[in-house]
VMD Tcl script that builds the backbone (N, CA, C; Angstrom):
set m [mol new atoms 237]
animate dup $m
set s [atomselect $m all]
$s set {name element resname resid chain x y z} {
  {N N MET 1 A 17.662 -34.618 8.575}
  {CA C MET 1 A 16.928 -33.444 8.484}
  {C C MET 1 A 17.373 -32.510 7.420}
  {N N SER 2 A 16.578 -31.835 6.788}
  {CA C SER 2 A 17.005 -30.747 5.785}
  {C C SER 2 A 16.125 -29.666 5.688}
  {N N SER 3 A 16.628 -28.693 5.230}
  {CA C SER 3 A 15.712 -27.328 5.200}
  {C C SER 3 A 16.236 -26.546 4.042}
  {N N CYS 4 A 15.220 -25.757 3.642}
  {CA C CYS 4 A 15.552 -24.730 2.549}
  {C C CYS 4 A 15.372 -23.284 2.894}
  {N N GLN 5 A 16.135 -22.531 2.448}
  {CA C GLN 5 A 15.939 -21.048 2.674}
  {C C GLN 5 A 15.927 -20.226 1.479}
  {N N ALA 6 A 14.742 -19.566 1.161}
  {CA C ALA 6 A 14.648 -18.672 0.090}
  {C C ALA 6 A 15.337 -17.339 0.479}
  {N N GLU 7 A 15.412 -16.456 -0.414}
  {CA C GLU 7 A 15.981 -15.111 -0.404}
  {C C GLU 7 A 15.233 -14.058 0.228}
  {N N LEU 8 A 13.724 -14.246 0.235}
  {CA C LEU 8 A 12.979 -13.174 0.677}
  {C C LEU 8 A 12.052 -13.507 1.800}
  {N N PRO 9 A 12.551 -13.799 3.051}
  {CA C PRO 9 A 11.689 -14.400 4.066}
  {C C PRO 9 A 10.801 -12.965 4.587}
  {N N GLU 10 A 9.572 -13.297 4.981}
  {CA C GLU 10 A 8.509 -12.292 5.740}
  {C C GLU 10 A 8.539 -11.055 4.902}
  {N N GLN 11 A 8.226 -11.237 3.601}
  {CA C GLN 11 A 8.012 -10.236 2.564}
  {C C GLN 11 A 6.416 -10.383 2.090}
  {N N LYS 12 A 5.930 -9.098 1.804}
  {CA C LYS 12 A 4.680 -9.186 1.165}
  {C C LYS 12 A 4.611 -9.180 -0.321}
  {N N PHE 13 A 3.729 -10.126 -0.857}
  {CA C PHE 13 A 3.515 -10.156 -2.196}
  {C C PHE 13 A 2.161 -10.324 -2.461}
  {N N TYR 14 A 1.709 -9.657 -3.740}
  {CA C TYR 14 A 0.398 -9.728 -4.189}
  {C C TYR 14 A 0.460 -11.094 -5.101}
  {N N VAL 15 A -0.515 -11.976 -4.816}
  {CA C VAL 15 A -0.635 -13.283 -5.644}
  {C C VAL 15 A -1.941 -13.329 -6.450}
  {N N LYS 16 A -1.976 -13.652 -7.613}
  {CA C LYS 16 A -3.171 -13.771 -8.244}
  {C C LYS 16 A -3.003 -15.228 -9.096}
  {N N ALA 17 A -3.972 -15.976 -8.942}
  {CA C ALA 17 A -4.100 -17.407 -9.599}
  {C C ALA 17 A -5.283 -17.433 -10.337}
  {N N VAL 18 A -5.361 -17.705 -11.742}
  {CA C VAL 18 A -6.472 -17.873 -12.506}
  {C C VAL 18 A -6.463 -19.205 -13.177}
  {N N ASP 19 A -7.341 -19.930 -13.127}
  {CA C ASP 19 A -7.584 -21.304 -13.876}
  {C C ASP 19 A -7.818 -21.236 -15.410}
  {N N GLN 20 A -7.849 -22.348 -16.021}
  {CA C GLN 20 A -7.970 -22.442 -17.542}
  {C C GLN 20 A -9.373 -21.941 -17.926}
  {N N ASP 21 A -10.320 -21.887 -16.977}
  {CA C ASP 21 A -11.678 -21.594 -17.098}
  {C C ASP 21 A -11.947 -20.130 -16.791}
  {N N GLY 22 A -11.035 -19.223 -16.220}
  {CA C GLY 22 A -11.205 -17.991 -15.911}
  {C C GLY 22 A -11.553 -17.849 -14.391}
  {N N ASN 23 A -11.501 -18.827 -13.694}
  {CA C ASN 23 A -11.841 -18.814 -12.379}
  {C C ASN 23 A -10.711 -18.304 -11.459}
  {N N VAL 24 A -11.045 -17.176 -10.680}
  {CA C VAL 24 A -9.990 -16.601 -9.882}
  {C C VAL 24 A -9.903 -17.375 -8.574}
  {N N LEU 25 A -8.744 -18.179 -8.438}
  {CA C LEU 25 A -8.652 -18.911 -7.202}
  {C C LEU 25 A -7.808 -18.225 -6.035}
  {N N VAL 26 A -6.963 -17.341 -6.355}
  {CA C VAL 26 A -6.265 -16.518 -5.377}
  {C C VAL 26 A -6.212 -15.240 -5.924}
  {N N ASP 27 A -6.409 -14.315 -4.989}
  {CA C ASP 27 A -6.366 -12.742 -5.439}
  {C C ASP 27 A -6.051 -12.061 -4.096}
  {N N GLU 28 A -4.978 -12.132 -3.563}
  {CA C GLU 28 A -4.751 -11.568 -2.108}
  {C C GLU 28 A -3.178 -11.210 -2.068}
  {N N THR 29 A -2.944 -10.592 -0.999}
  {CA C THR 29 A -1.515 -10.341 -0.628}
  {C C THR 29 A -1.139 -11.440 0.327}
  {N N ILE 30 A 0.047 -11.972 0.255}
  {CA C ILE 30 A 0.580 -13.100 0.941}
  {C C ILE 30 A 1.938 -12.710 1.608}
  {N N VAL 31 A 2.287 -13.055 2.758}
  {CA C VAL 31 A 3.528 -12.758 3.409}
  {C C VAL 31 A 4.425 -14.170 3.329}
  {N N THR 32 A 5.559 -14.105 2.841}
  {CA C THR 32 A 6.325 -15.359 2.826}
  {C C THR 32 A 6.613 -15.741 4.275}
  {N N LEU 33 A 6.838 -17.073 4.359}
  {CA C LEU 33 A 7.078 -17.615 5.695}
  {C C LEU 33 A 8.623 -17.250 6.180}
  {N N ARG 34 A 8.992 -17.575 7.273}
  {CA C ARG 34 A 10.492 -17.224 7.755}
  {C C ARG 34 A 11.332 -17.851 6.828}
  {N N ASN 35 A 11.159 -18.971 6.367}
  {CA C ASN 35 A 12.079 -19.597 5.279}
  {C C ASN 35 A 12.051 -18.974 4.006}
  {N N GLY 36 A 11.150 -17.820 3.695}
  {CA C GLY 36 A 11.119 -17.122 2.388}
  {C C GLY 36 A 10.100 -17.798 1.352}
  {N N PHE 37 A 9.464 -18.808 1.697}
  {CA C PHE 37 A 8.530 -19.519 0.793}
  {C C PHE 37 A 7.166 -19.102 1.094}
  {N N PHE 38 A 6.158 -19.386 0.251}
  {CA C PHE 38 A 5.002 -19.216 0.681}
  {C C PHE 38 A 4.127 -20.434 0.050}
  {N N GLU 39 A 3.049 -20.816 0.646}
  {CA C GLU 39 A 2.248 -22.031 0.254}
  {C C GLU 39 A 0.963 -21.679 -0.250}
  {N N LEU 40 A 0.642 -22.216 -1.535}
  {CA C LEU 40 A -0.864 -22.207 -1.938}
  {C C LEU 40 A -1.538 -23.608 -2.146}
  {N N TRP 41 A -2.763 -23.559 -1.520}
  {CA C TRP 41 A -3.544 -24.738 -1.693}
  {C C TRP 41 A -4.370 -24.459 -3.063}
  {N N LEU 42 A -4.360 -25.355 -4.015}
  {CA C LEU 42 A -4.942 -25.175 -5.343}
  {C C LEU 42 A -5.658 -26.339 -5.585}
  {N N PRO 43 A -7.001 -26.198 -6.391}
  {CA C PRO 43 A -7.613 -27.414 -6.762}
  {C C PRO 43 A -6.876 -28.293 -7.764}
  {N N ARG 44 A -7.245 -29.454 -7.813}
  {CA C ARG 44 A -6.473 -30.635 -8.476}
  {C C ARG 44 A -7.115 -30.382 -9.954}
  {N N ASN 45 A -6.170 -30.901 -10.852}
  {CA C ASN 45 A -6.541 -31.136 -12.359}
  {C C ASN 45 A -6.736 -29.719 -13.027}
  {N N ARG 46 A -5.955 -28.871 -12.786}
  {CA C ARG 46 A -6.156 -27.462 -13.361}
  {C C ARG 46 A -4.702 -26.965 -13.803}
  {N N LYS 47 A -4.879 -26.126 -14.947}
  {CA C LYS 47 A -4.006 -25.273 -15.539}
  {C C LYS 47 A -3.991 -24.042 -14.945}
  {N N ILE 48 A -3.081 -23.246 -14.321}
  {CA C ILE 48 A -3.274 -22.090 -13.475}
  {C C ILE 48 A -2.243 -21.157 -13.932}
  {N N ALA 49 A -2.784 -20.023 -14.438}
  {CA C ALA 49 A -1.786 -18.766 -14.731}
  {C C ALA 49 A -1.627 -18.056 -13.292}
  {N N LEU 50 A -0.297 -18.058 -12.937}
  {CA C LEU 50 A 0.101 -17.465 -11.611}
  {C C LEU 50 A 0.836 -16.225 -11.717}
  {N N ARG 51 A 0.553 -15.187 -11.101}
  {CA C ARG 51 A 1.449 -13.984 -11.091}
  {C C ARG 51 A 1.596 -13.466 -9.569}
  {N N VAL 52 A 2.852 -13.374 -9.345}
  {CA C VAL 52 A 3.319 -12.819 -8.137}
  {C C VAL 52 A 4.137 -11.498 -8.200}
  {N N GLN 53 A 3.581 -10.462 -7.467}
  {CA C GLN 53 A 4.087 -9.206 -7.679}
  {C C GLN 53 A 4.711 -8.624 -6.289}
  {N N GLY 54 A 5.788 -8.081 -6.265}
  {CA C GLY 54 A 6.311 -7.405 -5.039}
  {C C GLY 54 A 7.811 -6.883 -5.310}
  {N N LEU 55 A 8.216 -5.970 -4.454}
  {CA C LEU 55 A 9.416 -5.337 -4.426}
  {C C LEU 55 A 9.612 -4.663 -5.888}
  {N N ASN 56 A 8.408 -4.224 -6.599}
  {CA C ASN 56 A 8.474 -3.461 -7.878}
  {C C ASN 56 A 8.924 -4.480 -8.863}
  {N N ARG 57 A 8.656 -5.644 -8.714}
  {CA C ARG 57 A 8.895 -6.821 -9.738}
  {C C ARG 57 A 7.834 -7.815 -9.775}
  {N N THR 58 A 7.763 -8.501 -10.863}
  {CA C THR 58 A 6.727 -9.481 -11.306}
  {C C THR 58 A 7.234 -10.699 -11.639}
  {N N ALA 59 A 6.702 -11.777 -11.248}
  {CA C ALA 59 A 7.038 -13.243 -11.789}
  {C C ALA 59 A 5.761 -13.756 -12.112}
  {N N LYS 60 A 5.676 -14.465 -13.220}
  {CA C LYS 60 A 4.385 -15.104 -13.767}
  {C C LYS 60 A 4.820 -16.247 -14.685}
  {N N GLY 61 A 3.768 -17.260 -14.699}
  {CA C GLY 61 A 3.976 -18.344 -15.464}
  {C C GLY 61 A 2.813 -19.253 -15.228}
  {N N LEU 62 A 2.802 -20.351 -15.947}
  {CA C LEU 62 A 1.790 -21.421 -15.888}
  {C C LEU 62 A 2.026 -22.567 -14.992}
  {N N ILE 63 A 1.294 -22.922 -14.079}
  {CA C ILE 63 A 1.515 -24.118 -13.228}
  {C C ILE 63 A 0.348 -25.081 -13.360}
  {N N THR 64 A 0.552 -26.346 -12.954}
  {CA C THR 64 A -0.627 -27.279 -13.256}
  {C C THR 64 A -0.619 -28.177 -11.907}
  {N N THR 65 A -1.747 -28.605 -11.745}
  {CA C THR 65 A -2.097 -29.487 -10.579}
  {C C THR 65 A -2.602 -30.829 -10.702}
  {N N PHE 66 A -1.960 -31.557 -11.787}
  {CA C PHE 66 A -2.317 -32.857 -12.160}
  {C C PHE 66 A -1.665 -33.933 -11.298}
  {N N ASP 67 A -1.820 -35.119 -11.363}
  {CA C ASP 67 A -1.111 -36.044 -10.584}
  {C C ASP 67 A 0.364 -36.193 -10.744}
  {N N ASP 68 A 0.676 -35.938 -11.962}
  {CA C ASP 68 A 2.045 -35.810 -12.227}
  {C C ASP 68 A 2.898 -34.550 -12.241}
  {N N SER 69 A 2.119 -33.411 -11.561}
  {CA C SER 69 A 2.634 -32.130 -11.631}
  {C C SER 69 A 3.406 -31.911 -10.480}
  {N N ASP 70 A 4.486 -30.989 -10.522}
  {CA C ASP 70 A 5.389 -30.630 -9.415}
  {C C ASP 70 A 4.407 -30.070 -8.282}
  {N N THR 71 A 4.932 -30.574 -6.983}
  {CA C THR 71 A 4.318 -29.914 -5.842}
  {C C THR 71 A 5.156 -28.810 -5.227}
  {N N CYS 72 A 6.274 -28.562 -5.587}
  {CA C CYS 72 A 7.129 -27.519 -5.073}
  {C C CYS 72 A 7.744 -26.974 -6.351}
  {N N ILE 73 A 7.480 -25.637 -6.431}
  {CA C ILE 73 A 7.872 -25.049 -7.572}
  {C C ILE 73 A 8.738 -23.757 -7.068}
  {N N THR 74 A 10.072 -23.821 -7.461}
  {CA C THR 74 A 10.902 -22.745 -7.192}
  {C C THR 74 A 11.584 -22.066 -8.380}
  {N N THR 75 A 10.892 -22.006 -9.383}
  {CA C THR 75 A 11.528 -21.557 -10.748}
  {C C THR 75 A 11.064 -20.201 -10.967}
  {N N PHE 76 A 9.970 -19.668 -10.253}
  {CA C PHE 76 A 9.527 -18.351 -10.646}
  {C C PHE 76 A 10.484 -17.281 -10.174}
  {N N ARG 77 A 10.893 -16.307 -11.062}
  {CA C ARG 77 A 11.873 -15.293 -10.811}
  {C C ARG 77 A 11.248 -13.991 -11.017}
  {N N LEU 78 A 11.461 -13.067 -9.881}
  {CA C LEU 78 A 10.954 -11.820 -9.999}
  {C C LEU 78 A 11.805 -10.971 -10.979}
  {N N GLN 79 A 11.094 -10.238 -11.856}
  {CA C GLN 79 A 11.944 -9.538 -12.855}
  {C C GLN 79 A 11.294 -8.030 -12.930}
}
mol reanalyze $m
mol bondsrecalc $m
mol representation Tube
mol addrep $m
């Protein structure tokens, strides 16, 4: 058995995800789970610009949802 614990459990964040065609996939406030992570279900085969805002900071970057894409991303840093 293993578990991961992130630094910010049960915190509110504004999350926006927009695909390469300009379609807004997520545009809402999300609360992290007790383990500090949050989940997004996104459509396959897309390049997605992701922005996470909270605690007066922002993390942003590009993620992908292709067959060879990572399914757990932990590299976004609030700055």
